[in-house]
Backbone bond lengths (Angstrom), bond angles and torsions (degrees), N, CA, C in turn:
res aa  C-N    CA-C-N  psi(-1)  N-CA   C-N-CA  omega(-1)  CA-C   N-CA-C  phi
1 X - - - 1.466 - - 1.519 108.48 -
2 X 1.304 117.06 129.57 1.461 122.19 -177.85 1.514 109.96 -127.20
3 X 1.331 116.23 120.34 1.466 121.73 177.16 1.514 106.14 -120.19
4 X 1.308 116.82 113.42 1.447 120.57 -172.51 1.520 114.55 -85.48
5 X 1.340 117.57 -22.84 1.460 119.63 -176.11 1.511 108.54 62.68
6 X 1.333 116.99 -115.36 1.464 120.13 173.69 1.519 107.89 -64.35
7 X 1.326 117.70 131.23 1.451 121.09 -178.38 1.523 110.91 -64.60
8 X 1.317 119.56 117.10 1.456 121.64 -175.53 1.521 113.72 -74.61
9 X 1.344 116.92 -10.67 1.459 118.60 -177.53 1.524 113.18 -99.60
10 X 1.321 117.43 -35.88 1.454 118.30 -172.18 1.518 114.12 -126.46
11 X 1.294 117.49 0.69 1.448 118.82 179.34 1.512 111.72 83.52
12 X 1.321 116.45 170.94 1.455 121.62 -176.72 1.518 109.87 -84.44
13 X 1.329 116.58 130.31 1.450 121.51 178.75 1.522 107.13 -152.47
14 X 1.332 116.17 113.95 1.448 120.58 -175.37 1.523 112.63 -66.09
15 X 1.329 118.01 -16.28 1.454 121.04 -179.01 1.526 112.12 -83.05
16 X 1.309 117.58 -9.87 1.460 120.96 -177.92 1.530 111.75 -76.08
17 X 1.314 115.22 151.59 1.460 121.28 173.28 1.521 107.74 -80.51
18 X 1.311 116.84 118.79 1.462 121.43 -178.51 1.533 109.88 -87.71
19 X 1.322 115.46 129.52 1.462 120.41 -170.26 1.528 112.26 -125.73
20 X 1.315 115.37 137.04 1.464 123.89 172.20 1.522 107.34 -109.06
21 X 1.335 116.87 131.31 1.461 121.98 177.35 1.531 108.55 -111.80
22 X 1.331 116.98 126.11 1.467 121.09 179.30 1.525 109.59 -125.35
23 X 1.323 115.47 111.46 1.472 121.61 178.81 1.522 106.92 -157.84
24 X 1.332 117.01 140.05 1.463 118.79 -176.79 1.523 112.89 -79.84
25 X 1.320 118.24 -6.52 1.465 121.25 177.41 1.526 109.74 -100.49
26 X 1.323 116.00 116.58 1.467 120.89 -176.76 1.519 111.99 -60.47
27 X 1.336 116.83 -36.47 1.460 119.65 -178.26 1.521 110.86 -67.41
28 X 1.331 117.47 -33.10 1.463 120.94 177.67 1.524 110.09 -69.85
29 X 1.338 115.94 -42.64 1.467 119.17 178.30 1.521 110.03 -61.64
30 X 1.332 116.01 -43.78 1.463 120.63 -178.91 1.531 110.68 -62.43
31 X 1.338 116.17 -45.87 1.454 119.87 -179.78 1.517 112.44 -63.52
32 X 1.328 116.07 -41.33 1.463 120.92 178.75 1.520 110.53 -64.97
33 X 1.325 115.64 -43.96 1.473 119.61 179.84 1.521 110.94 -61.94
34 X 1.323 117.57 -43.04 1.460 121.05 -178.57 1.521 111.66 -61.84
35 X 1.327 116.41 -35.85 1.460 120.68 177.50 1.527 110.79 -66.50
36 X 1.316 116.10 -44.86 1.461 120.89 -172.29 1.525 113.73 -75.86
37 X 1.330 117.50 -39.09 1.459 119.07 -174.27 1.523 112.77 -72.53
38 X 1.324 117.25 -9.63 1.466 120.06 174.91 1.528 111.71 -74.73
39 X 1.330 115.27 -17.31 1.461 119.73 -178.38 1.524 110.63 -84.27
40 X 1.335 118.14 132.27 1.467 120.83 -176.50 1.521 114.46 -66.00
41 X 1.337 117.65 -18.46 1.468 120.11 -177.64 1.525 112.79 -105.26
42 X 1.342 116.96 16.32 1.462 119.35 -177.98 1.518 112.08 -132.97
43 X 1.318 115.54 148.16 1.463 121.34 172.72 1.525 109.03 -145.50
44 X 1.311 115.80 139.39 1.462 121.19 176.58 1.523 107.18 -91.95
45 X 1.317 116.35 115.14 1.462 120.27 -175.61 1.524 113.07 -95.06
46 X 1.350 116.94 -17.37 1.465 118.62 -179.33 1.523 110.82 -164.15
47 X 1.333 115.08 156.14 1.462 121.97 175.66 1.522 109.15 -133.02
48 X 1.332 116.23 139.88 1.459 121.51 179.91 1.520 109.67 -126.66
49 X 1.336 116.10 143.70 1.456 121.40 -179.48 1.523 112.43 -99.61
50 X 1.333 117.37 -3.84 1.459 120.99 175.84 1.525 109.17 -156.05
51 X 1.341 115.59 170.44 1.455 120.22 -175.65 1.515 114.35 -64.86
52 X 1.327 117.04 -34.58 1.465 119.98 179.64 1.523 110.67 -64.68
53 X 1.321 116.52 -43.37 1.456 120.31 176.96 1.530 110.59 -62.87
54 X 1.321 116.29 -38.91 1.457 120.47 -179.43 1.523 111.21 -60.77
55 X 1.316 116.84 -42.82 1.468 121.15 179.58 1.522 110.44 -63.23
56 X 1.339 116.75 -44.94 1.461 120.71 179.91 1.527 111.31 -63.73
57 X 1.339 116.00 -44.53 1.456 120.03 -177.73 1.523 112.15 -70.53
58 X 1.319 117.06 -25.98 1.457 120.07 176.19 1.526 110.02 -61.63
59 X 1.329 115.22 -31.73 1.458 119.16 178.24 1.514 113.29 -83.65
60 X 1.329 116.94 -40.61 1.468 119.61 -174.41 1.523 114.07 -83.38
61 X 1.332 117.86 -28.15 1.464 119.37 -177.12 1.525 113.48 -102.37
62 X 1.338 116.26 -9.07 1.471 122.51 176.51 1.526 113.62 48.26
63 X 1.328 117.91 58.30 1.467 119.66 179.19 1.522 111.41 -74.27
64 X 1.314 116.08 159.06 1.461 121.27 172.45 1.524 109.65 -86.56
65 X 1.337 115.50 -35.40 1.465 122.20 -178.26 1.522 109.44 -131.42
66 X 1.321 116.44 135.22 1.462 121.50 175.49 1.521 108.03 -115.26
67 X 1.336 116.41 119.08 1.460 121.99 177.10 1.518 107.39 -95.27
68 X 1.323 116.96 114.94 1.462 121.11 -169.19 1.532 111.92 -125.74
69 X 1.332 115.40 135.54 1.459 121.95 173.92 1.527 108.10 -87.84
70 X 1.324 117.18 159.79 1.465 120.38 179.69 1.517 111.80 -82.39
71 X 1.323 115.75 -52.73 1.458 121.07 -173.40 1.525 110.50 -84.89
72 X 1.342 115.94 97.16 1.466 121.57 178.24 1.524 109.29 -137.30
73 X 1.324 117.62 151.76 1.468 120.66 179.34 1.524 112.08 -75.43
74 X 1.317 114.94 169.32 1.471 125.83 178.16 1.529 110.64 68.54
75 X 1.321 116.74 -68.27 1.466 122.38 175.16 1.524 107.02 -130.61
76 X 1.320 117.74 127.18 1.464 119.17 -177.17 1.532 111.19 -78.11
77 X 1.337 114.89 173.81 1.450 119.87 -175.85 1.509 114.54 -65.40
78 X 1.329 117.13 -30.01 1.468 120.34 179.26 1.516 110.70 -66.07
79 X 1.325 116.38 -50.69 1.466 120.13 179.88 1.520 110.93 -67.26
80 X 1.329 117.57 -37.34 1.463 120.56 178.48 1.527 110.36 -62.11
81 X 1.321 116.44 -42.92 1.467 120.27 177.83 1.512 111.02 -62.11
82 X 1.323 116.89 -46.21 1.459 121.17 -179.65 1.528 110.99 -59.74
83 X 1.320 116.65 -44.96 1.461 120.42 -177.96 1.535 111.53 -68.56
84 X 1.314 116.25 -41.62 1.468 119.76 -179.91 1.522 110.20 -63.04
85 X 1.330 117.70 -43.33 1.465 120.20 -179.08 1.523 111.42 -69.14
86 X 1.325 117.32 -30.71 1.459 120.44 177.32 1.525 110.90 -71.03
87 X 1.340 115.89 -42.90 1.460 120.64 -176.37 1.523 113.04 -83.99
88 X 1.318 116.86 -36.87 1.471 121.38 -175.10 1.530 109.11 -134.27
89 X 1.328 117.64 72.60 1.475 121.22 -173.57 1.523 115.01 -60.47
90 X 1.329 117.70 -20.03 1.467 119.14 -178.70 1.530 112.51 -77.29
91 X 1.334 117.68 -13.86 1.466 120.37 179.28 1.530 109.37 -77.44
92 X 1.318 116.58 127.35 1.468 120.86 176.74 1.522 108.65 -86.52
93 X 1.326 116.63 123.42 1.462 121.28 -179.23 1.526 109.68 -98.02
94 X 1.325 115.45 124.51 1.459 122.46 178.26 1.522 108.00 -114.60
95 X 1.319 117.56 116.15 1.457 121.97 -179.99 1.525 109.41 -82.87
96 X 1.328 115.87 131.18 1.462 122.01 175.85 1.520 106.62 -127.59
97 X 1.316 116.54 104.61 1.463 119.77 -170.36 1.521 112.05 -140.45
98 X 1.312 114.88 161.48 1.466 121.00 175.13 1.519 110.48 -89.12
99 X 1.332 117.09 -8.28 1.454 121.41 -174.31 1.519 112.56 -105.85
100 X 1.347 116.16 139.16 1.457 120.08 175.10 1.531 110.63 -126.36
101 X 1.346 116.46 26.58 1.457 121.55 178.06 1.523 109.90 -60.30
102 X 1.325 116.53 140.21 1.455 121.31 -178.06 1.523 112.74 -53.82
103 X 1.354 116.19 -43.00 1.460 119.76 -176.65 1.521 111.43 -61.62
104 X 1.326 117.44 -35.55 1.456 121.18 178.21 1.525 110.66 -73.00
105 X 1.320 115.90 -46.43 1.466 120.75 -176.75 1.519 111.35 -57.70
106 X 1.316 116.97 -53.72 1.455 120.25 -174.63 1.525 111.97 -70.82
107 X 1.322 117.27 -35.62 1.466 120.27 178.02 1.522 110.79 -64.11
108 X 1.333 117.03 -40.65 1.457 120.72 -178.29 1.519 112.15 -72.46
109 X 1.323 117.23 -38.37 1.460 119.54 177.94 1.529 110.21 -67.07
110 X 1.332 116.66 -39.06 1.460 119.93 177.27 1.523 111.42 -69.39
111 X 1.335 116.77 -25.22 1.469 120.74 177.85 1.521 111.37 -77.30
112 X 1.330 117.39 -12.62 1.459 119.92 175.65 1.511 116.33 113.06
113 X 1.342 117.66 10.46 1.466 119.13 178.45 1.524 110.33 -63.70
114 X 1.331 116.46 136.59 1.462 121.13 179.89 1.515 111.69 -86.92
115 X 1.325 117.06 -18.23 1.455 120.22 -178.80 1.513 111.11 -154.85
116 X 1.317 115.67 157.85 1.455 121.05 -178.87 1.525 107.33 -144.91
117 X 1.330 116.27 112.00 1.451 122.05 -179.80 1.520 110.78 -120.86
118 X 1.322 116.06 151.88 1.452 121.09 176.07 1.526 109.26 -95.07
119 X 1.311 117.07 151.29 1.459 121.14 -175.54 1.529 112.96 -70.56
120 X 1.303 116.63 0.28 1.462 120.53 176.27 1.525 112.31 -80.45
121 X 1.348 117.59 -6.55 1.461 120.37 -178.78 1.525 110.71 -70.53
122 X 1.322 115.33 163.67 1.461 121.43 177.78 1.524 110.15 -90.80
123 X 1.319 115.21 163.77 1.455 120.46 -176.46 1.510 113.59 -57.35
124 X 1.337 117.56 -42.89 1.465 119.95 -177.39 1.528 111.02 -66.65
125 X 1.343 117.45 -27.19 1.460 120.45 177.53 1.524 110.52 -71.26
126 X 1.324 116.67 -36.32 1.465 120.20 176.77 1.522 110.21 -65.72
127 X 1.316 116.96 -43.42 1.464 121.19 179.36 1.526 110.16 -59.35
128 X 1.323 116.46 -46.54 1.464 120.65 179.04 1.517 111.19 -61.87
129 X 1.334 116.35 -40.75 1.460 121.04 -179.08 1.527 111.52 -63.83
130 X 1.317 117.06 -40.43 1.465 120.54 178.48 1.528 109.69 -60.73
131 X 1.308 116.95 -44.63 1.469 120.16 179.33 1.526 110.95 -63.91
132 X 1.319 116.19 -38.01 1.460 119.75 -178.31 1.525 112.47 -67.64
133 X 1.326 117.78 -47.84 1.468 118.48 -179.29 1.520 110.35 -68.93
134 X 1.330 117.24 -30.44 1.464 120.70 177.09 1.529 110.47 -63.83
135 X 1.331 116.31 -35.40 1.472 120.33 -178.75 1.521 112.47 -87.69
136 X 1.338 116.87 6.12 1.459 120.23 175.81 1.508 114.54 94.63
137 X 1.320 117.65 5.52 1.452 120.58 179.32 1.530 109.89 -91.60
138 X 1.330 115.35 162.02 1.459 119.19 179.39 1.516 109.94 -100.39
139 X 1.311 116.10 153.07 1.462 121.38 -179.60 1.521 108.31 -136.27
140 X 1.317 115.79 118.17 1.459 120.37 177.44 1.517 109.04 -130.05
141 X 1.323 116.16 129.94 1.459 120.60 172.81 1.529 107.46 -57.53
142 X 1.331 119.11 141.89 1.470 121.02 -178.17 1.524 113.99 -48.40
143 X 1.326 116.73 -39.96 1.470 120.11 178.52 1.518 110.92 -62.30
144 X 1.329 116.31 -41.38 1.460 121.79 -179.71 1.519 110.29 -69.84
145 X 1.324 117.28 -41.34 1.462 121.51 -179.34 1.528 110.67 -58.86
146 X 1.325 116.66 -42.26 1.466 119.61 178.79 1.521 111.23 -63.66
147 X 1.327 116.73 -39.71 1.459 120.04 178.07 1.528 110.93 -61.34
148 X 1.342 115.82 -43.39 1.463 120.22 -178.58 1.518 110.66 -63.11
149 X 1.335 116.69 -47.24 1.457 120.31 -179.37 1.530 111.37 -62.15
150 X 1.321 116.49 -45.53 1.458 119.79 -178.48 1.526 112.47 -66.12
151 X 1.327 115.78 -32.54 1.466 120.09 -177.52 1.521 112.57 -79.69
152 X 1.335 116.21 -44.89 1.455 119.87 -172.26 1.523 114.68 -98.03
153 X 1.332 117.47 -18.84 1.462 119.05 -178.56 1.525 110.16 -66.19
154 X 1.342 117.43 141.41 1.462 120.09 179.58 1.520 111.44 -69.30
155 X 1.292 116.35 154.91 1.459 120.68 176.13 1.514 109.55 -69.00
156 X 1.316 116.93 166.48 1.461 120.47 179.91 1.520 110.86 -58.92
157 X 1.328 116.33 -35.89 1.464 120.03 -179.33 1.523 110.92 -65.83
158 X 1.329 115.39 -48.70 1.456 119.24 -178.68 1.516 112.43 -69.42
159 X 1.341 115.86 -31.77 1.456 119.70 -176.94 1.516 111.96 -63.71
160 X 1.332 117.52 -19.85 1.460 120.21 -179.24 1.514 111.75 -71.31
161 X 1.334 117.02 -19.83 1.453 120.60 -179.14 1.527 110.05 -128.74
162 X 1.332 117.55 69.48 1.464 120.60 -179.07 1.521 111.63 -67.50
163 X 1.299 115.70 149.01 1.451 120.43 176.12 1.522 110.03 -75.20
164 X 1.298 116.64 155.82 1.462 120.54 -179.42 1.522 110.12 -89.01
165 X 1.344 117.77 122.59 1.472 120.47 179.54 1.528 110.89 -78.01
166 X 1.321 116.26 73.59 1.462 120.81 -172.98 1.521 113.01 -62.56
167 X 1.325 117.55 -24.13 1.464 119.13 -176.56 1.517 112.45 -76.50
168 X 1.342 117.90 -18.47 1.454 120.90 -176.80 1.526 111.33 -106.91
169 X 1.324 114.99 145.19 1.464 119.57 174.81 1.524 109.42 -75.43
170 X 1.326 116.37 167.82 1.465 119.88 179.03 1.527 110.95 -59.65
171 X 1.338 116.92 -41.79 1.460 120.56 -179.66 1.525 110.97 -66.43
172 X 1.337 116.96 -41.34 1.466 120.24 178.49 1.520 110.85 -63.82
173 X 1.331 116.79 -38.24 1.457 120.15 178.12 1.522 110.24 -65.59
174 X 1.319 116.83 -37.94 1.461 121.80 177.96 1.527 110.39 -62.89
175 X 1.329 116.17 -44.34 1.463 121.21 178.86 1.525 110.62 -64.62
176 X 1.329 117.12 -41.29 1.465 121.14 -179.75 1.526 111.06 -62.69
177 X 1.312 117.67 -42.46 1.457 120.90 179.66 1.532 111.08 -64.21
178 X 1.331 116.22 -38.89 1.459 119.67 179.09 1.528 110.50 -69.23
179 X 1.331 116.21 -36.72 1.466 120.46 176.73 1.526 109.87 -65.18
180 X 1.326 116.35 -36.81 1.461 120.93 179.54 1.523 111.72 -65.52
181 X 1.319 116.52 -26.19 1.464 120.54 177.71 1.524 111.72 -76.75
182 X 1.333 116.20 -9.04 1.454 119.99 179.30 1.513 113.83 95.42
183 X 1.347 117.54 8.69 1.461 119.82 179.17 1.523 110.19 -69.80
184 X 1.311 116.81 143.10 1.456 121.42 176.88 1.520 109.39 -74.01
185 X 1.317 116.78 165.80 1.465 120.48 177.37 1.521 111.24 -57.53
186 X 1.350 115.81 -40.50 1.459 119.16 -179.53 1.521 111.39 -67.26
187 X 1.332 117.27 -38.60 1.467 120.64 178.32 1.527 110.71 -63.82
188 X 1.330 115.93 -41.34 1.464 120.16 178.37 1.526 109.81 -62.91
189 X 1.315 115.91 -43.67 1.457 120.67 179.20 1.527 110.71 -60.00
190 X 1.317 116.40 -44.31 1.464 120.52 -179.73 1.519 111.50 -63.83
191 X 1.335 116.69 -45.32 1.464 120.91 -176.71 1.526 112.26 -67.17
192 X 1.325 116.98 -33.86 1.466 120.91 -177.57 1.526 112.93 -97.38
193 X 1.330 115.74 2.59 1.476 120.92 -178.52 1.533 111.09 57.06
194 X 1.322 115.28 45.48 1.458 122.11 178.36 1.518 109.17 -118.86
195 X 1.318 116.34 165.23 1.459 119.64 173.94 1.523 108.96 -79.77
196 X 1.321 116.01 157.08 1.461 120.33 177.71 1.518 110.54 -60.20
197 X 1.315 116.76 -39.37 1.471 120.83 -179.88 1.530 111.23 -62.66
198 X 1.342 116.83 -37.34 1.466 120.37 179.30 1.521 110.97 -66.46
199 X 1.332 117.06 -41.56 1.467 120.68 177.61 1.520 110.19 -62.67
200 X 1.322 116.45 -43.77 1.464 120.02 178.71 1.532 110.88 -61.44
201 X 1.336 116.10 -37.63 1.467 120.27 178.33 1.527 110.43 -66.05
202 X 1.325 116.41 -42.51 1.468 119.95 178.03 1.522 110.64 -60.13
203 X 1.324 116.69 -44.53 1.464 120.15 180.00 1.522 110.75 -64.08
204 X 1.331 116.13 -38.54 1.462 119.68 177.15 1.518 111.46 -61.20
205 X 1.327 116.54 -41.88 1.465 120.74 178.26 1.525 110.91 -66.29
206 X 1.338 115.59 -39.58 1.469 120.26 178.12 1.528 110.15 -61.05
207 X 1.333 116.76 -47.61 1.464 120.77 -179.64 1.527 110.98 -60.50
208 X 1.340 116.32 -43.73 1.461 120.25 -179.11 1.523 111.47 -63.77
209 X 1.317 116.63 -44.86 1.456 120.39 -178.11 1.527 111.87 -66.98
210 X 1.337 116.12 -36.23 1.459 120.51 -178.60 1.523 112.25 -88.93
211 X 1.335 115.97 -5.59 1.467 122.53 -179.65 1.523 110.87 57.63
212 X 1.329 115.98 49.85 1.453 122.76 175.58 1.521 108.19 -129.10
213 X 1.329 117.12 171.80 1.462 119.34 -176.49 1.521 113.35 -125.92
214 X 1.339 117.11 8.22 1.462 118.68 179.17 1.516 110.48 -154.66
215 X 1.319 115.73 162.71 1.463 120.78 175.91 1.527 110.85 -58.75
216 X 1.322 116.13 -43.19 1.463 119.89 -177.30 1.515 111.15 -57.79
217 X 1.327 116.41 -47.20 1.467 120.41 178.44 1.523 110.69 -61.53
218 X 1.331 116.65 -41.14 1.464 121.07 -178.69 1.524 111.07 -63.83
219 X 1.331 116.48 -43.98 1.461 120.34 -178.98 1.527 110.89 -67.26
220 X 1.329 116.67 -43.24 1.469 120.25 178.47 1.524 110.06 -60.06
221 X 1.333 116.16 -44.20 1.467 120.68 179.42 1.526 110.35 -62.49
222 X 1.339 116.77 -43.92 1.465 120.96 -178.87 1.527 111.48 -64.50
223 X 1.334 116.93 -37.01 1.460 120.41 176.89 1.527 111.17 -66.89
224 X 1.325 115.97 -43.14 1.461 120.43 179.22 1.526 111.05 -60.83
225 X 1.341 115.50 -41.56 1.460 120.90 -177.52 1.524 112.89 -83.15
226 X 1.341 115.94 -1.07 1.460 122.83 179.63 1.531 112.29 63.58
227 X 1.333 116.08 30.07 1.459 119.83 172.40 1.530 109.17 -77.66
228 X 1.338 115.15 -26.77 1.455 122.01 -179.29 1.522 108.63 -125.59
229 X 1.316 116.49 139.06 1.459 121.64 177.41 1.533 109.07 -116.84
230 X 1.312 115.99 170.57 1.460 119.66 178.29 1.526 111.53 -61.08
231 X 1.328 116.10 -31.50 1.461 119.64 178.61 1.530 111.24 -64.87
232 X 1.327 116.62 -32.56 1.464 120.77 -179.29 1.507 112.54 -67.51
233 X 1.326 116.63 -30.72 1.467 119.18 -173.36 1.525 112.82 -114.76
234 X 1.323 116.70 10.56 1.464 120.39 178.96 1.522 110.14 -68.05
């Protein structure tokens, strides 16, 4: 378990995205850290070798983003994600794993993960993903995204009679559908002729009303409730 406190590589800067890395392979943690600390807006504040350490460090190091592997000793990544989101809901959990098994994907998304990436991605994709989940956006590897849509999307029969999302306003529903398509906050703002701050406010209201903490959770919930169909996000 490594808790750096003051970042030994880039100095203390409150504007930086604070990151916790949890993986039982030291070489993976080292490689991930080397990628991230090169970015001027990021700092790695702690590293954990198992899920139990990750949960403890989530409290003591106060990261903004936790990058978590699934297969870890003591406490696995699924339980670690669930516990971190229960105890520290403001932390965005980004899964970085070699596995894309359905049981892992759906369990982690239901546990509150904001993103799920496979270790086959390139370094610049990880950097972008960290920024996205930090800003409240969701990040799903294309393989994972297809699994989510196929699993949670309503059948053609059910899609003909979608439920009415009474808790959301028309504008909030419009923003949610655009978010489900994978558009960034800035893209949504541009398309709707709104300010970025207004889009962020709409998403905040959507999350509060739906009692979720990320775009991914919101989209999964909307698909389950048939507020969104495959036609909406095609």
